[in-house]
VOKOL-351969 format. One record per atom (N, C-alpha, C, O): residue in three letters; x, y, z. Coordinates in pm, whole numbers, plus 50000, padded with zeros to 5 digits. Layout:
% VOKOL-351969
AlaXYZ...
END
This chain:
% VOKOL-351969
Met957242089351739Met956172080051747Met955362078751645Met954802089351619Gln955102070651581Gln954012066851495Gln952422059551550Gln952322051251640Tyr951622063651492Tyr949952056251542Tyr949492052551443Tyr949642057151330Arg948462037651504Arg947562036351358Arg946352037151487Arg946522038451608Cys945182035951410Cys943892033851426Cys943182020751547Cys943542009051536Asp942632023151607Asp941842011151647Asp940542010051593Asp940462016351487Lys939442004251626Lys938371999651559Lys937492014951544Lys936862017951443His937582021951644His936822033151635His937662044251629His937392053851700Gly938522044451565Gly939272056551523Gly940232064651600Gly940692075551565Asn940452058751700Asn941432062251841Asn942792060351783Asn943042052051695Leu943562067551831Leu945272064851759Leu945962057851899Leu945912061152017Leu946572047351834Leu947202042451934Leu948702039751885Leu949012037451768Ser949522040351988Ser951002043351935Ser951622028751878Ser951362018651944Ile952342027451769Ile952492015251709Ile953672007351810Ile954091995851799Leu954002017051907Leu954952006652008Leu953772006252145Leu953192016352184Gly953621994552197Gly953201992552311Gly953931987752403Gly954841979952374Tyr953681991752542Tyr954771987652709Tyr954161974152766Tyr953291974852852Gly954521963752726Gly954621951552749Gly954931949052938Gly956101946552970Cys954131949653023Cys954471951753161Cys954671941753234Cys954401941853354Met955271929453158Met955371916053237Met957031911853306Met957351903653392Arg957841921353226Arg959301918253250Arg959761930853322Arg960951932653293Phe959301940553407Phe960021948553524Phe960911940153574Phe960801928353607Thr962191950753579Thr963451944053667Thr962811941453822Thr961951948053879Lys963411931453861Lys962861926154022Lys964091932354101Lys965181934154047Lys963751936354267Lys964531941554363Lys964191931654447Lys963121932854507Gly965041919554472Gly964341913354570Gly963211904554529Gly963411899254420Asn962071901454587Asn961061893454524Asn960091903454440Asn959231898154369Ser960181918654443Ser959131926154369Ser960081936254300Ser961261938854320Ile959081941654205Ile959321947254104Ile960211963754175Ile959781970854267Asp961361965554104Asp961881977454121Asp961161988754064Asp961191992053945Ile960551994054150Ile959602004354135Ile960242017254073Ile960082020253954Asp960872023454149Asp961922036354083Asp962332029153950Asp961712035353863Lys963002020153897Lys963452020153798Lys962362015953705Lys962692020653596Ala961422010653695Ala960302010753636Ala959612021353585Ala959382023653466Glu959162030753727Glu958932043853659Glu959672049653560Glu959192052153449Gln961072052553597Gln962022059953473Gln961322054053330Gln960892061153239Glu961312037853336Glu961132033253192Glu959392036353170Glu959062035353052Ile958952037753207Ile957362037953171Ile957642054953144Ile957642057353023Leu957872066953231Leu958182076053191Leu958902084353082Leu958792096353057Ala959852072953009Ala960562076152915Ala959762070952807Ala959902077352703Ala959102062952803Ala958272058152703Ala957052069152654Ala956752073952544Phe956462070752801Phe955032080352788Phe955692094552712Phe954992100252629Arg956922099352743Arg957652110652692Arg957742109452533Arg957432118752459Ala958232096952489Ala958342093752363Ala956912095352272Ala956892099852158Gly956002091852330Gly954852088952307Gly954012077052276Gly953022075752204Val954842066752368Val953812055752379Val952482055452472Val952452058952590Asn951542051352409Asn949972053252480Asn949592041452497Asn948512042752555Tyr949842027052479Tyr949412014652532Tyr950152006752637Tyr951252001552620Tyr949542006452730Tyr950301997352816Tyr949661983652848Tyr948571981552901Asp950531975352805Asp949511961152838Asp949981952453004Asp951121953553048Thr949091945753064Thr949161940153179Thr948391931053187Thr947931927653078Ala947921923553298Ala947551912053326Ala947351910653452Ala948291913853524Tyr946001905153523Tyr945281901853671Tyr946951889553695Tyr947201889653815Ile947651883353645Ile948411872253689Ile950291875253686Ile951241868153719Tyr950211889353628Tyr951561894653607Tyr951931900353744Tyr951401910953778Pro952931893153840Pro953021897054004Pro953341911253997Pro954181915753919Gly952601919254087Gly952721933354119Gly952611943053998Gly952811955054018Ser952261938253863Ser952471949753745Ser951061959953759Ser951171972253759Glu949841953453770Glu948961963453792Glu949141971453913Glu948841983253900Glu949471968454009Glu949471978454114Glu950421987254087Glu950151998854117Leu951871984254021Leu952941993953929Leu952362002753904Leu952502013453965Leu951402000553790Leu951162008353704Leu950102022053748Leu950282033753716Gly948922015953835Gly948212023453887Gly948912032154022Gly948342041054084Glu950002028054041Glu950482038654156Glu951482052554034Glu951332064754033Val952292044953959Val952812054053868Val952122063253786Val952572074753778Phe951122060053725Phe950012062853640Phe949272075153729Phe949122086253678Gly948852072253861Gly948482080153938Gly949012092054009Gly948462102854031Arg950592086654052Arg951282096554092Arg951782109454013Arg951902121254045Asn952052101553884Asn951982113953747Asn951182121053693Asn951532129953615Lys949832118353729Lys948822121553665Lys948422120453508Lys947652127953448Ile949062110153460Ile948672108153301Ile947752096053265Ile947712089553160Arg946852094353404Arg945932082153388Arg945132086253269Arg944852077053192Asp944652100053233Asp943562101053109Asp944592102852958Asp944152103752843Lys945612102952989Lys946572099952854Lys947182090252817Lys947742091352708Ile947272079852878Ile947272069452814Ile946222057752801Ile945222060352868Asn946152046752742Asn945372031552759Asn945862023852804Asn946882018352762Ile945092020652930Ile945652006753013Ile944631994552930Ile943421994652910Ala945591985452896Ala945111970752873Ala945341961852971Ala946501959653005Thr944431956353023Thr944551944753136Thr943581930553068Thr942991929952960Lys943681920153179Lys942891907953119Lys942491899153236Lys943051895753340Leu941261896853177Leu940361885453265Leu941331872553304Leu942051868353213Pro941381868353390Pro942051853053396Pro940981844653421Pro940611840453531Gln940261841053250Gln939681835753234Gln939331819753295Gln938261814553326Tyr940871814253298Tyr941051802553364Tyr940531799953465Tyr940211788053472Met940211807553576Met940191814553672Met938541812353710Met938181809853825Ile937781813453620Ile936531817053605Ile935551807053637Ile935811796153585Arg934321807653719Arg933641793553716Arg932541797853775Arg931911789853845Ser932051812253756Ser930601819253766Ser930611832953729Ser931651839553723Arg929331837853701Arg929071849953690Arg929641860153793Arg930061871453770Glu929531852353937Glu930391861454046Glu931631865454005Glu931881877453999Gly932411857853978Gly933811855953973Gly934401865253866Gly935591868753863Leu933381869353771Leu934041880253637Leu934151891353728Leu935261896853738Asp932951896653815Asp932971908853875Asp934011912053963Asp934591922953966Lys934331898554061Lys935281899854163Lys936891899154094Lys937821904754151Tyr937031893954005Tyr938261898153936Tyr938651909553859Tyr939781913653834Phe937171915353813Phe937421927353777Phe937651940653857Phe938441949753834Glu936851939253942Glu936891948954064Glu938161952254097Glu938661963454089Glu938811939554146Glu940051937554202Glu941141940754110Glu942261942554157Glu940891941653958Glu941791948753878Glu941711966053883Glu942691973453897Leu940611969353871Leu940281982853908Leu940981987454032Leu941641997754022Ala940931982054131Ala941451987554255Ala942951987954234Ala943701997354261Arg943321974254175Arg944741973754195Arg945451987354085Arg946581991654109Leu944621992553970Leu944912000853895Leu944632016753903Leu944802026153826Arg944152015254024Arg943512026254093Arg942612036153954Arg942812047953926Thr941752027653896Thr940872034453795Thr939342027853773Thr938982016153781Thr938712037853749Thr937422035553730Thr937072024753577Thr936032018453559Tyr937972025153507Tyr937642021053339Tyr938952013053305Tyr939992014653368Ile938792003953197Ile939991996653144Ile939582002052974Ile938552000852908Asp940602006952951Asp940332013252799Asp940521997552684Asp940011995952573Tyr941401988352758Tyr941231975852620Tyr941261962652745Tyr942081960452834Tyr940271956852715Tyr940161941952805Tyr940161930152743Tyr939451927252647Leu940841924252789Leu940991910552718Leu940781896752799Leu940921895352921Met940371885852693Met940121873852780Met941621869252770Met942251871552666His942261862352886His943451862452878His943901847952842His943311839052902His944631845152773His945111835652724His944221820152687His944391808952735Leu943341824252594Leu942411814452502Leu943691807652408Leu944621812652344Thr943191792652438Thr943711784652369Thr942961773252250Thr943421765852163Asp941871775752291Asp940861765852243Asp939621772052236Asp939561779552333Val938251773052148Val937241777052131Val936391774452229Val935431781452261Ala936741763652282Ala935881756752405Ala936001765852534Ala935061765452613Met937021773452560Met937431782652674Met936021794752641Met935091794952722Trp936011800952561Trp935091810552491Trp934011805652534Trp933271812152609Glu933681791452489Glu932451788752508Glu932161785352658Glu931021787852699Lys933021780252737Lys932961780152857Lys932451794852941Lys931691794853038Leu933031805952883Leu932651818952935Leu931621822652894Leu930971831952943Lys931351817252816Lys929431823652770Lys928441815352841Lys927291819252859Gln928961801452890Gln927841796353003Gln927691802753111Gln926641802853177Val928991810153147Val928761817153272Val928291834053248Val928411841353346Gly927871838953144Gly927231847253112Gly928121861853077Gly927741873353101Ile929611857253004Ile930211869652984Ile929711879252882Ile930161890652870Leu928321871752776Leu928331882152704Leu927471894752759Leu927811906452741Ser926191890252835Ser925591898152901Ser926391905053029Ser925721913053095Trp927701902853068Trp928291907153118Trp929041920353059Trp928791931053115Ile929951920252947Ile930301926252845Ile929701938152818Ile930101949752830Ala928481932852772Ala927301945152754Ala927131954652898Ala927461966452896Asp926751950152987Asp926701958453086Asp928081965553112Asp927901977753119Lys929371961853128Lys930561972053135Lys930951982153064Lys931591992253097Lys930291977052909Lys930491984052797Lys929512000052799Lys929742011552762Ala928471993752856Ala927342003652893Ala927702011652967Ala927652023552934Ser928032008853056Ser928252018153184Ser929902027453177Ser930252037353241Gly930492021053096Gly931862027353044Gly933092024653110Gly934092031953105Ala932922008453203Ala933752006753276Ala934941999653206Ala936111999153246Ile934341993253073Ile935401985552990Ile935211995452875Ile934112000852882Arg936042000052757Arg935922007352699Arg935961997952513Arg935281999252411Asn936941990352544Asn937061978352431Asn937371966752472Asn938081965152571Ile936811955552396Ile936951942152445Ile937441935152379Ile937061937252264Gly938441923952389Gly939111915852305Gly939491905752375Gly938951904352485Phe940471896452336Phe941031884352348Phe942621879452302Phe942971877552185Ser943271878252395Ser944761871352353Ser944551859152351Ser943791852552422Tyr945441855052245Tyr945491838652180Tyr946711832452177Tyr947711837952131His946711820052227His948071811252210His946941797252170His946171793152257Gly947001791052031Gly946481782051974Gly946721779551867Gly947631786051816Asn946061769651789Asn945991768251652Asn945091781651553Asn944361790851591Thr945571777151408Thr944781791651339Thr943371784051342Thr942591792351388Glu942951776751325Glu941441770951315Glu940501777451431Glu939611785951425Asn941061770151540Asn940441778351695Asn940301793351701Asn939321799451742Phe941531798951650Phe941611818251650Phe940311819351557Phe939351825751599Leu940251812751422Leu939131820651356Leu938091817051399Leu937301826351384Lys937551807651453Lys936391803551538Lys935771812351628Lys934571814951630Ile936711817351710Ile936871828351822Ile936341842451766Ile935361849251796Leu937341844151676Leu937231857951582Leu936051858351533Leu935461869051541Asn935401846951470Asn934101850551355Asn932951848551502Asn931891853751469Asp932861843751630Asp932061842951696Asp931671855251794Asp931091852151898Tyr931911867351771Tyr931611881651873Tyr932111890251752Tyr932791887451654Asp931511901651795Asp931711912651758Asp933301920451837Asp933311931451891Trp934181913551825Trp935401923251898Trp935831934651881Trp935921940251772Asp936121938951982Asp936771953551941Asp938571952751887Asp939131960251807Phe939001944151943Phe940511937851894Phe940901924851956Phe940231918252036Cys942111922051905Cys942771912151974Cys943971907051942Cys944161907651821Gln945001901452012Gln946131899752065Gln947031887052056Gln947131879952156Ile947541884351965Ile948231873051920Ile949841875551920Ile950361886751911Gln950621861551933Gln951831856151916Gln952161859551776Gln951381854151697Tyr953161867451717Tyr953471867751616Tyr954901873051575Tyr955311882551642Asn955701868451477Asn956901875051464Asn957811868151352Asn957341857151321Tyr958651870451303Tyr959201863951178Tyr959581849351186Tyr960081843951087Leu959381842651300Leu959431827451317Leu958521817951321Leu958611805851304Asp957101828751359Asp955841822251386Asp954751830051303Asp953661833751347Glu955191831851187Glu954301835351041Glu953331825151037Glu952151828251027Val953761810651046Val952741802851015Val952251793151149Val951531783151141Ser952731797951253Ser951921790651325Ser950991797751442Ser950921809951431Gln950421793051531Gln949341798951646Gln948411807251516Gln948311804251397Ala947831817951590Ala947051824551466Ala947651825751350Ala947201818451261Gly948611833351319Gly950011832751249Gly949271846451138Gly948381854551164Val950111844551009Val949411853950882Val948311851050848Val947821861450805Lys947461841550838Lys946251837550815Lys945161843350907Lys944061847150865Gly945551843851036Gly944961852351137Gly944951866251166Gly944111873651216Leu946431868751109Leu946571885251137Leu945371890851013Leu944521899251039Lys945521884550883Lys944611888350795Lys943161890050794Lys942471899750762Ala942891879050836Ala941411877150870Ala940851885151005Ala939701889151017Ala941701886251086Ala941341899351182Ala941281912751118Ala940401920351158Ala942081916551024Ala942291930250940Ala941141930150837Ala940631940950805Ala940801920950794Ala939761920350667Ala938401923450781Ala937641931750731Lys938051919950886Lys936851923450963Lys937151940451030Lys936211946851078Gly938221944751026Gly938341956851080Gly938761956151228Gly938471964851310Ile939391946151251Ile939681942451409Ile940931943751420Ile941631935651358Pro941641954951509Pro942791957251516Pro943691948051586Pro943261942251686Val945121945751537Val946051931851631Val946721938551694Val947251948351641Val946911935851817Val948171939151896Val949171926651893Val948691915551917Ile950261927751869Ile951051917551862Ile951931914952022Ile952221924052100Met952211900952041Met953041901052174Met954021888452131Met953681879752051Glu954981888752182Glu956221880152164Glu956641884452018Glu956671875951930Pro956921895951995Pro957541899551879Pro959021896151865Pro959431894951750Leu959711894751944Leu961051888351964Leu961161874152049Leu962191869952103Arg960031868652049Arg960371856752124Arg960411855452237Arg960681843752268Gly960211865652367Gly960711868452479Gly962291873352458Gly962941872152561Gly962771876852382Gly963891880852378Gly965271872252326Gly966461875152334Lys964501858852262Lys965491847152192Lys965531854152075Lys966701851152047Leu965221860451993Leu965521867451846Leu966331876051881Leu966701883351789Val966851878351998Val967831887852032Val969091880652072Val970081880451999Asn969031873952204Asn970031868252290Asn970121854652239Asn970961846852285Met969541852352174Met970281833852077Met970331830851973Met970411819451928Leu970271843151908Leu970541842351765Leu972161833251743Leu973111833551821Pro972091828051655Pro973731819751613Pro974221831251539Pro973671841151491Ala975391827051542Ala976931837351519Ala976171837751346Ala975791848851308Gly976021826551257Gly975611829651124Gly974421839751117Gly974741849651050Ala973051840351169Ala972291853051179Ala972361865651196Ala971701874851148Leu973591865051303Leu974241879351350Leu974941883951217Leu974541894951179Glu975931877751133Glu976761878651024Glu975841882750898Glu976241890150808Ala974721877750903Ala973871879550777Ala973141895150799Ala973221903050706Met972421899250925Met972031909650956Met973281922750915Met973161931050825Lys974351921551005Lys975631929850979Lys976061930150877Lys976751940350876Lys976171922550722Lys976421922550611Lys975111930450515Lys975311934050399Ser974091931850570Ser973091937150499Ser973031951750474Ser972111957450416Gly974241958150532Gly973971974150504Gly973371980050624Gly973851988650698His972761976750629His971751983750794His972681982550892His973691975550895Asp972241990150973Asp973201991351133Asp972151986851224Asp972531986851341Trp970771982251204Trp969831976351297Trp970281965451364Trp970791955151321Thr970051968651467Thr970001957051603Thr969081945551563Thr968331946251466Pro969221931851666Pro968571922051610Pro967071925051638Pro966191922251557Ala966801931351770Ala965481936651792Ala964691945351688Ala963491944951663Glu965811954551626Glu965171964051539Glu964621955951407Glu963661959951342Trp965301944951379Trp964971938251266Trp963661932651322Trp962651934351254Gly963571926351434Gly962271920951465Gly961071929251469Gly959981925051430Leu961241939651509Leu960221947451499Leu959801957551372Leu958681962251351Arg961011959151295Arg960511960751166Arg959981951151050Arg959341955150953Trp960191943451063Trp959321933251000Trp958021933751029Trp957151932450943Leu957791935751160Leu956291936951192Leu955621948851168Leu954421948751144Tyr956311959551172Tyr955611972551124Tyr955471974650974Tyr954741983150922Asn956231966150912Asn956071964350776Asn954701960150717Asn954401963150601Gln953861953050799Gln952851947850782Gln951641959450830Gln951641964450942Lys950971961650759Lys949881970350759Lys948671967450847Lys947881976050886Glu948611952150877Glu947421945550954Glu948011946051083Glu947341939251161Val948991951351139Val949781952551291Val949311963451296Val949321971951207Thr948711964251436Thr948141979051500Thr949141981151622Thr949621992551628Val949401975351687Val950231977751787Val951741965651837Val951411953851825Val952341966451857Val953631960851903Val954421961252035Val955281969452070Leu953771946752124Leu954221951352282Leu955831947452242Leu956411940252161Ser956161956052340Ser957661949552381Ser958101951452564Ser957951962352620Gly958521941452623Gly958591937152751Gly959801949652769Gly960961946952738Met959611957152798Met961181967852826Met961371969552956Met960531973353037Asn962541966452977Asn963161967053121Asn964491978053117Asn965151978153221Ser964821984553041Ser965651995953052Ser965462007352964Ser964682006452870Val966182019252989Val965572031352931Val966422027952809Val965832030352704Glu967542023352796Glu968382024152657Glu967382015852555Glu967232019252437Met966752004952611Met965651998152520Met964512004952479Met964052004352365Val964032011952576Val962702019752580Val963012029852423Val962312029452322Glu964462039552453Glu964812046552346Glu965152043352224Glu965332051252131Glu965262029752223Glu965642023152091Glu964492017852015Glu964382017051892Asn963572013852118Asn962422004352055Asn961262020052011Asn960272019251940Cys961642029652060Cys960822041352020Cys961562047651913Cys960792053151834Arg963072049151876Arg963392052851784Arg962922047251661Arg962372053351569Thr963272031551671Thr962552023951552Thr960782026051516Thr960342027051402Ala960062026351625Ala958982031551570Ala958642043651538Ala957432044451520Ser959212053751522Ser959232066451487Ser959952067651311Ser959952077551238Glu960432056351288Glu961142055451183Glu960542041951049Glu960532043550927Ala960142030651119Ala959582022051058Ala958122023851013Ala957262028351088Ala957842019250862Ala956422023250807Ala956062010450720Ala956912004350654Ala954622006750727Ala954331994750637Ala954981993850502Ala954872004250436Gly955581984950450Gly955781984550311Gly957241991950310Gly957361998150205His958151993050377His959582002050385His960641990950372His961811993850347Leu960111973750395Leu961451967850375Leu961461960350238Leu960511953550200Thr962551962150170Thr962991959650083Thr963401941450006Thr963821933150087Glu963281938349903Glu963501927049891Glu964741921149953Glu964751910750020Ala965821928849924Ala966591924949986Ala966761925550145Ala967791920750192Asp966111929450204Asp965681929950341Asp965111915950382Asp965351909350483Phe964521914050305Phe963921896650300Phe964681888350289Phe964601878650365Glu965491888950210Glu966401878350171Glu967351876350301Glu967831865350327Thr967591886850376Thr968461887350496Thr967891879950605Thr968481872850687Leu966391883050595Leu965851875650732Leu965721859650697Leu965741851650791Glu965581854650556Glu965291845850529Glu966321837550572Glu966191826150616Glu967781846350550Glu969241835550586Glu969071837550714Glu969501827450770Val968611846250803Val968471847050939Val968051829050987Val968721820151040Lys966691829450938Lys965721819950958Lys966601808450944Lys966871800251031Asn967031809050818Asn967871796150735Asn969041789850886Asn969181778550932Cys969721804250928Cys970441798551053Cys970091792151175Cys970651783651244Ile968781799651186Ile968351793951313Ile968051779651304Ile968521770951378Arg967121777651193Arg966651763451174Arg967831751051155Arg967521739151152Glu969161755751144Glu970041744251158Glu970111734951268Glu970601723651271Lys969471742551372Lys969421732951486Lys968171725751520Lys967901720851629Glu967351725751400Glu966461719751405Glu965921706151378Glu966101701651265Lys965321699551459Lys965641680951438Lys964541676251338Lys964641664551302Val963221685851274Val962881681751163Val962741693451030Val962461705251053Gly962901689950935Gly962641702850825Gly961301708050813Gly961131715050714Cys960401706550881Cys958761714250878Cys958931728350866Cys959301736750947Thr958581729150748Thr958191745750699Thr956811751050766Thr956731763150785Gly955781743250801Gly954901749150861Gly953811752450737Gly952991761550750Cys953891744350619Cys953261750150487Cys952021741650494Cys951361741150390Arg951421732650634Arg950221726850614Arg949731717450533Arg948651712450562Tyr950401713250420Tyr949661705250332Tyr949301685250403Tyr948671675850356Cys950031686950513Cys950011675250556Cys948621674950613Cys948071664250641Met947991688450632Met946691688550712Met945531684950614Met945761682250496Pro944051685050678Pro943691677750802Pro944431665850832Pro944831659150736Cys944701661750958Cys944961646350995Cys943821641851027Cys943031649351086Pro943411626450992Pro942151625551014Pro942011621251145Pro940921617251187Lys942831621551202Lys942661616251373Lys942641630651444Lys942361632351563Gly942921639051370Gly943271654451461Gly944431656751500Gly944461666051581Val945651651151470Val946651655151528Val947091668751462Val946851672051346Asp947701675351545Asp948381690151466Asp949671686851446Asp950641687951522Ile949571682551333Ile951241677451306Ile952341688751279Ile953471685651315Pro952171703051213Pro952711711251238Pro953251717551375Pro954411720451403Gly952391718751433Gly952241723251574Gly952991715951635Gly953801722051705Ile953101700451638Ile954181695451750Ile955431695151692Ile956451696451761Phe955491693351546Phe956761700251491Phe957701715251542Phe958841718051580Arg956641720551519Arg957331738251562Arg957871735051696Arg959091735851714Cys957131731751787Cys957461730251934Cys958511719651946Cys959481724152007Tyr958631709151916Tyr959901700751881Tyr960891707451822Tyr961991704251867Asn960911715351739Asn961861723451690Asn962791736551780Asn963921741351767Ala961531739351882Ala961511752151961Ala962851743952065Ala963871749752102Met962581732852088Met963311725052205Met964821727852188Met965571731252280Tyr965181725952058Tyr966751724151964Tyr967081741551953Tyr968211745951976Thr966111749051919Thr966441764451878Thr966701772651986Thr967621780751985Glu965561770152126Glu965281778752206Glu965591772552342Glu965401780052438Gly966051760252367Gly965501751352482Gly964621745352506Gly963501749252474Lys964861731552585Lys963881724752620Lys962791725952689Lys961821718652674Ser962861735552772Ser961801741552837Ser960941749252790Ser959761749152825Ala961581759352676Ala960751766652582Ala959621758352491Ala958401757952479Gly960551753152445Gly959621739252329Gly958631735752412Gly957431737252385Arg959151730052534Arg957531720152623Arg956691732152641Arg955511731052607Phe957151745152695Phe956181753752740Phe955501759252636Phe954371762952665Gln955991761552483Gln954731763152377Gln954481751552347Gln954361752852225Phe954281738852371Phe953701730552353Phe952451727152450Phe951461720552416Ala952651732152559Ala951451733952707Ala950631744652605Ala949471742452571Gln951161753152575Gln950251764252548Gln949191763752376Gln948011766852356Thr950001759852303Thr949371756252172Thr948831743252164Thr947831743352093Val949121731552211Val948711717152163Val948161712452305Val947041707352300Ser948681713052413Ser948051705552556Ser946961707152617Ser946221699752681Leu946941720352582Leu945861729352656Leu944731730152585Leu943941737352646Ser944181725152461Ser943191725052399Ser942121716652443Ser942261707352523Lys941151719852394Lys939891713752495Lys940411695152460Lys940561687052551Glu940631691252294Glu940461678552258Glu942181682352208Glu942361688252101Pro943201678952283Pro944421677852236Pro945211670452156Pro945731660152200Pro945421674452028Pro946011667051923Pro947031659451931Pro947781657951834Phe947211653852035Phe948471646952060Phe949131639051938Phe948331638651844Ala950031634151917Ala950871622251849Ala950121614951872Ala949201614251790Thr950101606951973Thr949711594352025Thr948381591751952Thr947981580151958Gln947541601451877Gln946531600551833Gln946291596051685Gln945241596051621Cys947611592051647Cys948001591751518Cys948171575151463Cys949131569051510Val947511569651390Val947261554951342Val947971551251230Val947651541151167Gly949221560751185Gly950041553951084Gly949281554750963Gly949631545550890Cys948381561850910Cys947631558750790Cys948481563750661Cys948211560450546Gly949701573250705Gly950571576750607Gly949861584550529Gly950591584250431Lys948911592050496Lys948181603550436Lys948931616450433Lys948981622950329Cys949441619850532Cys950181632450547Cys951771631750481Cys952391641250434Glu952201618050493Glu953501616650398Glu953171618250224Glu954041619250137Gln952191618250208Gln951841615350073Gln951941631950009Gln952341635149897His951491640350110His951701652950065His952451662250109His952151674150095Cys953831656950183Cys954641662650250Cys955561669550133Cys956221661750064Pro955651683850104Pro956521687550014Pro958271685350026Pro959091686949936Gln958531680450199Gln959871680250213Gln959771663950226Gln960591659850308Gly959311657850190Gly959531643550262Gly959971638350355Gly960871629950350Ile959301643250478Ile959741641750594Ile958981626650658Ile957751626250652Pro959441619150695Pro958781606050760Pro958011611550868Pro958591614050974Ile956631614050854Ile956421622150970Ile955741612251075Ile955571616451190Arg955361599851043Arg954591593951147Arg956201587051228Arg955991583451343Glu957291585551191Glu958411581851278Glu958611598051356Glu958461599251477Lys958881606851289Lys959091619651337Lys958081623651453Lys958741626751553Leu957101624351469Leu955841620951562Leu956031616651682Leu955861622551788Lys956481603051653Lys957121594951804Lys958011598651862Lys958191596651982Glu958871605851773Glu960051611351825Glu959751622651920Glu960221623152034Ala958881632551863Ala958721644851941Ala958081644252041Ala958161651652139Asp957291633652023Asp956231630552163Asp957111626052277Asp956901630052392Arg958041618352251Arg958691611752367Arg959791624352428Arg960281623852541Glu960011633052348Glu960661645252398Glu959981655252455Glu960451661552550Leu958581658252392Leu957771669152426Leu957031664152563Leu956951673152646Arg956501652252602Arg955981648752701Arg956461636952765Arg956061625452755Pro957621642852848Pro958201631152928Pro956911631153048Pro955971639053038Leu957011621353161Leu956641617253275Leu955861629653342Leu954671632853339Pro956871634653398Pro956701645953496Pro955671659153416Pro954711665553459Tyr956421659453281Tyr955201669353247Tyr953801664553214Tyr952861672253231Arg953581651853166Arg952391647053141Arg951651645353267Arg950441643153263Ile952051645853336Ile951331646753502Ile950791660653510Ile949561661953511Gly951681672853517Gly951391686853524Gly950471689453410Gly949341693353441Ile950721688253302Ile949911690853227Ile948291685053238Ile947301692053212Gly948251670153284Gly947131665653348Gly946391675853453Gly945231679753449Ile947311678553537Ile946541687053649Ile945981698853585Ile944771700653597Ala946651706853522Ala946161718053468Ala945291719853360Ala944751730553332Arg945141707953292Arg943641705753199Arg942521705553276Arg941491711653246Lys942671697253398Lys941371698853493Lys940791708253563Lys939591709453590Ile942021717653603Ile941611728353646Ile940981741353563Ile940471751653606Met941261736253410Met941001746553313Met939761745253229Met939121753853167Phe939551729853246Phe938371726853192Phe937391722653286Phe936591714053248Arg937321727053398Arg936431722953506Arg935481729053461Arg935561739353394Lys933651718753519Lys932571727153464Lys932391740153529Lys932851742553640Val931761747753463Val931051759253539Val930101757853644Val929591746653646Lys929731765353728Lys928481764053817Lys927401765253740Lys926281764553790
END
């Protein structure tokens, strides 16, 4: 296992255990199987375990496994405040104390504001006193590092990143999401400030393993490497020195062993020009199913009316490369749940975007098409309810 340093010089394994996708046994996690997988990772040197309040049964499982095997002081626990459920200062303590009890611990090594999609969510937390609350918890040792996990556009990520002295952050990032969400710009901005970056969805929830088209698999095969699709995805991330930890939702001992082997071999700068050419071929094969030839260059931005043109097209394309529900889910995370959602319906047809598009995309026409598919009536109703909950005024 290889390690990279956090902001304070502590060593973190470059492979982290994402604890959201353990195998279920009936309606509960298969504890015996999960324990075998966790201990296999621990013995291989993994020391970072990521969970959250809303991952069913996950915090309780980790508390039981770490306690039973007496390894709590040998690992780092990362868990998350369900900020979308917070309405008062009392709520901060309520959820935090519940998480400590579930995890059977007195402190959290890495604590995150969960699922920020807009700077407005961070501002809401500030209104209920999150800054003084964090200061108190850090002073007492109950929280050792504070960070945030993020789904949203690059601009809002940078605003949140620069608004507070964060110890770390967590972003969705992989070879298909290089210029979406926080993206490579956000990654490098965090690194420039000395803020460690934890990567989630390195394989898009397994889609960069299980849903690759035949052409993509053939490109990997003829590369001369015997790397699996998962290994290609992880190696692309480890190749970047700005990446601190890569989370993987491992749910078999075999998966743990493969990912740990990759994390013991891959290093920053180890990929060759030929390797990058292979990945470009892979991406091109994936994009053959896309509906819009948008490369995410952002030359069309900013839109005078605030429409997130590349963000909408990315989600629209995901409907046809990963499935309709996956595309709509990404749309909910990155567009719909912003304080002022940059929907396509805000477009007034000025055409400025089309004047700057290197791909010659009929953007105005494609935005209408994307909006029809991304926001069917049931979706609009559901998102409307979710928005009322997430953006309720604090007490």
